[in-house]
C-alpha positions as CSV (number, residue, x, y, z in Angstrom):
1,X,29.0,-22.5,-4.4
2,X,31.3,-25.4,-3.6
3,X,30.2,-27.1,-6.8
4,X,30.9,-24.0,-8.8
5,X,34.3,-23.6,-7.2
6,X,35.2,-27.2,-8.0
7,X,34.0,-26.9,-11.6
8,X,35.8,-23.6,-12.1
9,X,39.1,-24.9,-10.8
10,X,38.9,-27.8,-13.3
11,X,38.2,-25.5,-16.2
12,X,40.8,-24.5,-18.8
13,X,43.0,-21.5,-17.8
14,X,41.4,-19.1,-20.4
15,X,37.9,-19.9,-19.0
16,X,39.1,-19.2,-15.5
17,X,40.6,-15.9,-16.6
18,X,37.4,-14.7,-18.3
19,X,35.3,-15.9,-15.3
20,X,37.4,-13.8,-12.9
21,X,37.3,-10.8,-15.3
22,X,33.5,-10.9,-15.1
23,X,33.4,-11.5,-11.3
24,X,35.8,-8.7,-10.4
25,X,33.6,-6.2,-12.2
26,X,30.3,-7.3,-10.6
27,X,28.6,-5.0,-8.1
28,X,30.7,-4.8,-4.9
29,X,28.7,-7.2,-2.7
30,X,28.4,-9.9,-5.4
31,X,32.1,-9.5,-6.4
32,X,33.2,-9.9,-2.8
33,X,31.0,-13.0,-2.2
34,X,32.3,-14.7,-5.3
35,X,36.0,-14.0,-4.6
36,X,35.6,-15.0,-0.9
37,X,34.0,-18.3,-1.7
38,X,36.5,-19.0,-4.4
39,X,39.4,-18.4,-2.1
40,X,37.9,-19.9,1.1
41,X,40.6,-21.7,3.2
42,X,40.3,-25.5,3.5
43,X,39.9,-27.2,6.9
44,X,43.6,-28.1,7.0
45,X,44.6,-24.6,6.0
46,X,42.6,-23.1,8.8
47,X,45.0,-24.5,11.4
48,X,47.5,-21.9,10.1
49,X,45.0,-19.0,10.7
50,X,44.5,-16.7,13.7
51,X,42.2,-13.8,13.1
52,X,43.1,-10.6,15.0
53,X,41.0,-7.5,15.4
54,X,41.9,-4.7,17.8
55,X,42.4,-0.9,17.9
56,X,45.8,-1.2,16.2
57,X,45.0,-3.5,13.2
58,X,42.7,-6.0,11.8
59,X,43.7,-9.1,9.8
60,X,45.3,-12.5,10.2
61,X,48.4,-14.0,11.7
62,X,49.4,-17.0,9.6
63,X,51.8,-19.7,11.0
64,X,51.8,-23.4,11.6
65,X,49.2,-24.5,14.1
66,X,48.7,-20.9,15.2
67,X,44.9,-21.5,15.3
68,X,45.3,-23.2,18.7
69,X,47.3,-20.3,20.3
70,X,45.7,-17.6,22.4
71,X,45.8,-14.1,20.9
72,X,48.6,-13.2,23.3
73,X,50.7,-16.3,22.4
74,X,50.1,-15.7,18.7
75,X,51.5,-12.1,19.0
76,X,54.5,-13.5,21.0
77,X,55.2,-15.9,18.1
78,X,55.0,-12.9,15.7
79,X,57.6,-11.0,17.8
80,X,59.9,-14.0,18.2
81,X,59.8,-15.0,14.5
82,X,62.9,-15.1,12.4
83,X,61.0,-13.8,9.4
84,X,57.8,-11.7,9.4
85,X,56.0,-11.4,6.1
86,X,53.8,-8.2,6.2
87,X,51.2,-8.9,3.6
88,X,48.6,-6.7,1.9
89,X,46.1,-8.5,-0.4
90,X,44.9,-7.5,-3.7
91,X,41.4,-7.4,-5.3
92,X,41.0,-4.1,-7.0
93,X,40.4,-2.3,-3.7
94,X,36.8,-3.7,-3.8
95,X,37.3,-7.5,-3.2
96,X,39.7,-9.8,-1.4
97,X,40.7,-10.8,2.1
98,X,43.7,-11.5,4.3
99,X,43.6,-15.3,3.6
100,X,43.2,-15.2,-0.2
101,X,46.2,-17.3,-1.1
102,X,46.6,-19.8,1.7
103,X,48.2,-22.4,-0.4
104,X,51.1,-20.1,-1.3
105,X,51.3,-18.6,2.2
106,X,51.6,-22.1,3.8
107,X,54.1,-23.2,1.2
108,X,56.4,-20.2,2.0
109,X,56.1,-20.7,5.8
110,X,56.8,-24.4,5.6
111,X,59.7,-24.1,3.1
112,X,61.4,-21.3,5.1
113,X,61.5,-23.7,8.0
114,X,62.4,-26.9,6.1
115,X,65.1,-25.3,3.8
116,X,66.5,-22.5,6.0
117,X,65.4,-23.4,9.5
118,X,63.6,-20.1,9.8
119,X,60.4,-19.6,11.8
120,X,58.2,-17.4,9.8
121,X,54.9,-15.7,10.6
122,X,52.8,-13.7,8.2
123,X,50.9,-10.6,9.3
124,X,48.2,-10.2,6.7
125,X,46.2,-7.0,6.8
126,X,42.4,-6.9,6.4
127,X,41.7,-3.3,5.2
128,X,38.3,-1.7,4.4
129,X,37.1,-2.2,0.8
130,X,35.6,0.3,-1.6
131,X,33.1,1.8,-2.2
132,X,32.4,2.1,1.6
133,X,36.1,2.8,2.2
134,X,37.7,5.3,-0.2
135,X,41.3,6.4,-0.7
136,X,43.3,7.1,1.4
137,X,41.4,5.3,4.2
138,X,42.6,1.7,3.4
139,X,46.1,3.1,3.0
140,X,46.1,4.6,6.5
141,X,44.9,1.2,7.9
142,X,47.9,-0.5,6.3
143,X,50.3,2.2,7.6
144,X,48.9,1.9,11.1
145,X,49.4,-1.8,11.0
146,X,53.0,-1.5,9.9
147,X,53.6,1.1,12.6
148,X,52.1,-1.2,15.2
149,X,54.4,-4.0,14.0
150,X,57.6,-2.0,14.0
151,X,57.1,0.6,16.7
152,X,54.7,-0.9,19.2
153,X,55.5,-4.6,18.9
154,X,59.1,-3.6,18.3
155,X,59.7,-6.2,15.6
156,X,63.0,-5.2,14.0
157,X,62.6,-4.0,10.4
158,X,65.5,-6.2,9.3
159,X,63.3,-9.2,9.9
160,X,60.4,-7.9,7.8
161,X,59.5,-8.8,4.2
162,X,56.6,-6.7,2.7
163,X,54.4,-8.5,0.3
164,X,51.6,-7.3,-1.9
165,X,49.8,-8.3,-5.0
166,X,47.8,-6.2,-7.5
167,X,46.1,-3.4,-5.5
168,X,48.0,-4.7,-2.4
169,X,51.2,-4.0,-4.3
170,X,50.1,-0.4,-4.7
171,X,49.3,-0.2,-1.0
172,X,52.7,-1.7,-0.1
173,X,54.6,0.8,-2.2
174,X,52.7,3.8,-0.8
175,X,52.9,2.5,2.8
176,X,56.7,2.5,2.3
177,X,56.8,5.9,0.7
178,X,54.6,7.6,3.2
179,X,56.4,5.9,6.1
180,X,59.9,6.8,5.2
181,X,59.8,9.7,2.7
182,X,56.3,11.2,3.1
183,X,57.1,14.4,1.3
184,X,57.5,12.6,-2.0
185,X,53.7,13.0,-2.4
186,X,54.4,16.8,-2.9
187,X,57.9,16.7,-4.3
188,X,59.3,13.7,-6.2
189,X,62.8,14.7,-5.2
190,X,62.1,14.9,-1.4
191,X,64.6,13.0,0.8
192,X,63.9,10.4,3.3
193,X,63.0,12.0,6.6
194,X,62.0,9.1,8.9
195,X,65.0,7.3,10.3
196,X,63.4,6.1,13.5
197,X,62.3,2.9,11.8
198,X,64.8,1.0,9.7
199,X,64.0,0.0,6.2
200,X,62.6,-3.6,5.9
201,X,64.7,-6.5,4.6
202,X,62.9,-6.9,1.3
203,X,59.7,-6.5,-0.7
204,X,57.7,-8.9,-2.9
205,X,55.5,-7.3,-5.5
206,X,53.2,-9.6,-7.5
207,X,51.5,-7.9,-10.5
208,X,51.5,-4.6,-8.5
209,X,49.2,-1.8,-9.5
210,X,51.5,1.1,-10.3
211,X,49.0,3.5,-11.7
212,X,45.2,3.4,-12.3
213,X,45.8,5.0,-15.7
214,X,45.2,2.8,-18.7
215,X,47.0,4.3,-21.7
216,X,50.0,2.0,-22.1
217,X,50.5,-0.4,-25.0
218,X,49.8,-3.4,-22.8
219,X,46.5,-1.9,-21.7
220,X,45.5,-1.3,-25.3
221,X,46.5,-4.7,-26.6
222,X,46.4,-7.4,-23.9
223,X,43.0,-6.8,-22.2
224,X,41.5,-9.8,-24.1
225,X,44.0,-12.2,-22.3
226,X,43.7,-10.7,-18.8
227,X,41.2,-10.7,-15.9
228,X,41.8,-7.0,-15.3
229,X,39.6,-4.9,-17.6
230,X,38.8,-1.3,-18.5
231,X,35.5,-1.8,-16.7
232,X,37.3,-2.7,-13.5
233,X,39.7,0.2,-13.9
234,X,36.8,2.6,-14.2
235,X,35.3,1.1,-11.0
236,X,38.6,1.7,-9.2
237,X,38.6,5.3,-10.2
238,X,35.0,5.8,-9.2
239,X,34.6,3.6,-6.1
240,X,38.1,3.9,-4.6
241,X,39.6,7.2,-5.8
242,X,36.2,9.0,-5.9
243,X,36.7,10.2,-9.4
244,X,35.4,12.6,-10.8
245,X,34.8,14.3,-7.5
246,X,38.6,14.8,-7.0
247,X,41.3,16.3,-9.1
248,X,43.7,13.5,-10.3
249,X,46.6,15.8,-9.5
250,X,45.6,15.7,-5.9
251,X,45.7,11.9,-5.7
252,X,49.2,10.9,-4.5
253,X,48.9,7.3,-5.7
254,X,49.0,8.6,-9.3
255,X,52.4,10.1,-8.6
256,X,54.0,6.8,-7.7
257,X,54.7,5.9,-11.4
258,X,56.6,9.2,-11.8
259,X,59.3,8.3,-9.2
260,X,62.3,7.3,-11.3
261,X,65.3,7.6,-9.0
262,X,66.6,7.4,-5.5
263,X,64.3,4.5,-4.6
264,X,66.5,3.8,-1.5
265,X,64.6,6.6,0.2
266,X,61.8,4.3,0.9
267,X,62.5,0.9,-0.7
268,X,64.2,-2.1,1.0
269,X,67.6,-3.0,-0.5
270,X,66.2,-6.2,-2.0
271,X,63.1,-6.5,-4.2
272,X,61.4,-9.3,-6.1
273,X,58.8,-8.6,-8.8
274,X,56.4,-11.0,-10.6
275,X,54.7,-9.9,-13.7
276,X,52.6,-11.5,-16.4
277,X,53.5,-11.1,-20.1
278,X,49.8,-11.2,-20.9
279,X,48.6,-8.7,-18.3
280,X,47.4,-5.2,-19.0
281,X,49.6,-3.6,-16.3
282,X,52.7,-5.3,-17.7
283,X,54.2,-2.1,-19.2
284,X,53.7,0.0,-16.1
285,X,55.2,-2.7,-13.9
286,X,58.2,-3.2,-16.1
287,X,58.7,0.6,-16.4
288,X,59.0,0.9,-12.6
289,X,61.1,-2.2,-12.3
290,X,63.5,-1.1,-15.0
291,X,63.8,2.3,-13.4
292,X,64.7,0.7,-10.1
293,X,67.3,-1.5,-11.9
294,X,68.7,1.5,-13.8
295,X,69.0,3.5,-10.6
296,X,71.3,0.8,-9.3
297,X,70.7,1.2,-5.6
298,X,68.2,-1.7,-5.1
299,X,68.9,-5.3,-5.8
300,X,65.9,-6.2,-8.0
301,X,64.9,-9.5,-9.7
302,X,62.1,-9.6,-12.2
303,X,60.2,-12.9,-12.8
304,X,58.1,-12.8,-16.0
305,X,56.0,-15.5,-17.6
306,X,53.5,-15.6,-20.5
307,X,50.4,-15.5,-18.2
308,X,47.8,-13.1,-17.1
309,X,47.6,-10.9,-14.0
310,X,48.6,-12.4,-10.6
311,X,49.6,-15.8,-12.1
312,X,52.1,-16.4,-9.3
313,X,49.3,-16.6,-6.7
314,X,46.3,-17.6,-8.8
315,X,47.6,-21.1,-9.7
316,X,44.4,-22.1,-11.5
317,X,45.3,-19.8,-14.5
318,X,48.6,-21.6,-15.1
319,X,48.3,-24.5,-17.5
320,X,49.0,-28.0,-16.2
321,X,52.1,-28.4,-18.2
322,X,53.6,-25.3,-16.5
323,X,52.5,-26.1,-12.9
324,X,56.1,-27.2,-12.1
325,X,57.3,-23.6,-12.4
326,X,55.1,-22.5,-9.5
327,X,57.0,-24.7,-7.2
328,X,60.3,-23.4,-8.6
329,X,59.1,-19.8,-8.1
330,X,57.9,-20.5,-4.6
331,X,61.5,-21.6,-3.8
332,X,62.8,-18.4,-5.5
333,X,60.7,-16.3,-3.1
334,X,61.7,-18.4,-0.1
335,X,65.4,-18.1,-1.0
336,X,65.0,-14.4,-1.6
337,X,63.3,-13.9,1.8
338,X,66.0,-15.8,3.6
339,X,68.8,-14.0,1.8
340,X,67.2,-10.5,2.3
341,X,66.8,-11.1,6.0
342,X,70.3,-12.4,6.4
343,X,71.7,-9.4,4.4
344,X,69.7,-6.9,6.4
345,X,70.7,-8.5,9.7
346,X,74.3,-8.3,8.7
347,X,74.0,-4.7,7.7
348,X,72.2,-3.8,10.9
349,X,74.9,-5.5,13.0
350,X,77.7,-3.6,11.1
351,X,75.9,-0.3,11.5
352,X,75.4,-0.9,15.3
353,X,79.1,-1.8,15.6
354,X,80.1,1.3,13.7
355,X,78.0,3.4,16.1
356,X,79.5,1.6,19.1
357,X,83.0,2.3,17.9
358,X,82.2,5.9,17.2
359,X,80.7,6.3,20.7
360,X,83.7,4.7,22.4
361,X,86.1,6.8,20.4
362,X,84.3,10.0,21.3
363,X,84.1,9.1,24.9
364,X,87.8,8.3,25.1
365,X,88.7,11.7,23.6
366,X,86.5,13.5,26.1
367,X,87.9,11.6,29.0
368,X,91.4,12.4,28.0
369,X,90.6,16.1,27.6
370,X,89.1,16.3,31.1
371,X,92.2,14.9,32.9
372,X,93.6,17.5,35.2
373,X,97.3,18.5,35.4
374,X,97.7,16.7,38.7
375,X,96.3,13.4,37.2
376,X,98.7,13.7,34.3
377,X,101.8,13.9,36.5
378,X,103.1,10.5,35.4
379,X,106.5,9.3,34.5
380,X,107.9,9.8,31.0
381,X,107.7,6.0,30.5
382,X,104.0,6.0,31.5
383,X,103.3,8.9,29.1
384,X,104.9,7.0,26.2
385,X,102.9,3.9,26.9
386,X,99.7,5.9,27.2
387,X,100.3,7.6,23.8
388,X,101.0,4.3,22.1
389,X,97.7,2.9,23.5
390,X,95.7,5.9,22.2
391,X,97.1,5.5,18.7
392,X,95.9,1.9,18.5
393,X,92.6,1.4,16.7
394,X,89.6,0.1,18.8
395,X,88.8,-3.4,17.7
396,X,86.0,-5.8,18.4
397,X,85.4,-9.5,18.2
398,X,81.6,-9.2,17.8
399,X,80.3,-10.8,14.6
400,X,77.1,-9.9,12.8
401,X,74.2,-12.3,13.8
402,X,72.4,-14.0,10.9
403,X,69.3,-16.1,11.0
404,X,70.2,-19.8,11.4
405,X,70.5,-21.8,8.2
406,X,71.0,-18.9,5.7
407,X,73.9,-18.9,3.4
408,X,74.4,-15.5,1.7
409,X,75.6,-16.1,-1.9
């Protein structure tokens, strides 16, 4: 397999795309074996890997030299991190793993430290794969892991960047939707109902699966250039969504593409989307991204290049002459993450200060109302001074705390 992997990575980009197209549509066990071998971490990359499996979540913590930490110390690093990347991998719901793109993950972690002096830890979820694990089982695993991170480990949401590619992008979006505005699955206009957890700082979506449906122009015209095929789409419907045993109208994931406004109900304020101009899901991705942009409540940046599905993470399908842009886009993501966390930290601090001022003002008014007549028997001069003090606004010298090294543009 190592020889095959080496040969494949040296092959022309179109050959790699077609090989991946074939591999992704193999029977489940064969497809998983091929993808796992192709993406197996190198010995140097393994020092960044700490596998975790407990009753709360299963997956990998990724950080510099975390391999040598105990489980407890690794979790402490996660809780202390300046930036936490909550990652859900892709693979058509039937292949993939939590360490698929270690080259990218390590680049982001190292660059966040070198450029912005931010300590970053990735929490990458290992969810059950189809056909043994059907929808919504894997989704619930991701939701449980996110709840563990935010409510049980008490990592502030303003430190968190959610990241997902392909099927993982779909799981990220539905995790957000079901966490913050779960009634959307029944009513597209339903409001946000969960305010106990703050919205995360940002979200990275790389060639996200928006809908399993395949009737767009890009599906009909770009399949020959892409690794995602009609055959794979049929397998997703059958193995993951259990079609035709269920009514499509009863599958919430199919409603995601119909949301076209009020994305702030479940989406972070900042979003970064990567899409390929030669991928079959292009039109669906751009439809959602453009709807978010038109809605005007989320800061969204769309990065589009003339390549196939998942080009930002599958570096082998990018031609040698264009490899330089991968480094540039890694820096785009790192700057995005640093800015998003700084922006969220500042907004969080402002909101806390606003609540503090409101509490102090309310308490002051209540105290004044409870003063007895005897206690208010003061001189006219004292009364005048007291009234002047009450009219003065309450001020504070507290400034919002931002992660070190981040300059907000």
